[in-house]
C-alpha positions as CSV (number, residue, x, y, z in Angstrom):
1,M,-18.4,34.0,15.6
2,K,-20.0,34.0,12.3
3,R,-16.8,35.6,10.8
4,I,-14.8,32.3,11.9
5,S,-17.5,30.2,10.3
6,L,-17.2,32.0,7.0
7,L,-13.3,31.9,7.1
8,L,-13.2,28.3,7.9
9,A,-15.8,27.4,5.1
10,A,-13.6,29.6,2.5
11,V,-10.2,27.4,3.8
12,L,-12.2,24.4,3.5
13,G,-13.4,25.1,0.1
14,L,-9.9,26.2,-1.1
15,G,-8.6,22.7,-0.2
16,T,-11.2,21.0,-1.8
17,M,-10.5,22.9,-4.8
18,A,-6.7,22.0,-4.7
19,A,-7.7,18.4,-4.2
20,I,-9.9,18.5,-7.3
21,A,-7.4,20.2,-9.5
22,Q,-4.7,17.9,-8.2
23,D,-7.0,14.6,-9.4
24,A,-7.4,16.4,-12.7
25,A,-3.9,16.5,-13.3
26,A,-3.5,12.8,-13.0
27,P,-4.0,10.6,-15.6
28,E,-6.5,7.8,-15.5
29,I,-4.5,4.6,-14.5
30,A,-5.9,1.2,-14.4
31,D,-5.7,-1.0,-11.1
32,T,-5.8,-4.2,-13.2
33,D,-5.6,-6.3,-10.2
34,G,-8.0,-4.3,-8.3
35,N,-6.0,-4.1,-5.0
36,G,-6.0,-0.1,-4.7
37,T,-2.5,0.5,-5.6
38,W,-0.4,0.4,-8.7
39,S,2.3,-1.8,-9.6
40,L,5.3,-0.8,-11.9
41,D,3.8,-2.8,-14.7
42,E,0.3,-0.6,-14.0
43,L,2.1,2.6,-13.9
44,V,4.3,2.0,-17.3
45,V,0.9,1.9,-19.3
46,A,0.5,5.8,-18.4
47,Y,4.3,6.6,-18.0
48,P,5.9,4.4,-20.5
49,D,9.3,6.0,-19.9
50,L,8.8,5.0,-16.0
51,T,11.7,2.8,-15.0
52,A,12.2,0.5,-12.1
53,E,14.8,3.1,-10.5
54,G,11.8,5.8,-10.9
55,F,9.1,3.6,-9.6
56,A,11.3,3.1,-6.5
57,S,11.6,6.6,-5.8
58,I,7.9,7.0,-6.1
59,D,7.4,4.0,-3.7
60,A,8.1,6.0,-0.5
61,N,7.1,3.4,2.0
62,A,9.0,0.5,-0.4
63,D,6.3,-1.8,-0.3
64,G,6.2,-2.6,-4.2
65,A,3.1,-0.6,-5.0
66,V,2.2,2.9,-5.3
67,D,-0.8,4.2,-3.5
68,Q,-2.9,7.5,-4.2
69,A,-0.7,9.3,-1.9
70,E,2.6,8.4,-3.2
71,L,1.3,9.0,-6.8
72,A,0.0,12.5,-5.7
73,A,3.4,13.4,-4.1
74,A,5.1,12.2,-7.2
75,L,3.1,14.5,-9.4
76,A,3.8,17.5,-6.8
77,D,7.4,16.8,-6.8
78,G,7.5,16.5,-10.6
79,L,8.8,12.9,-10.4
80,L,6.0,12.2,-12.8
81,P,4.6,14.5,-15.7
82,A,1.2,15.8,-14.9
83,A,-0.6,14.0,-17.8
84,Q,0.3,12.2,-20.9
């Protein structure tokens, strides 16, 4: 039982480290309207070469905004550079 607990703690720790590393790869992007997501205008500040078509490919649920999960997926998939 103790081995399972130690193994579980190690796995959870690795997951936490991966999340921290992923967040470190993302640039600071201002959410100027404070709605918890990013618009094309907000993302273009961090990614000047981002086009409307590129934004649409990142906006997986097509709601006109990019949330944290969509941004993380875009970074992981190489749709956006890790940092600029």
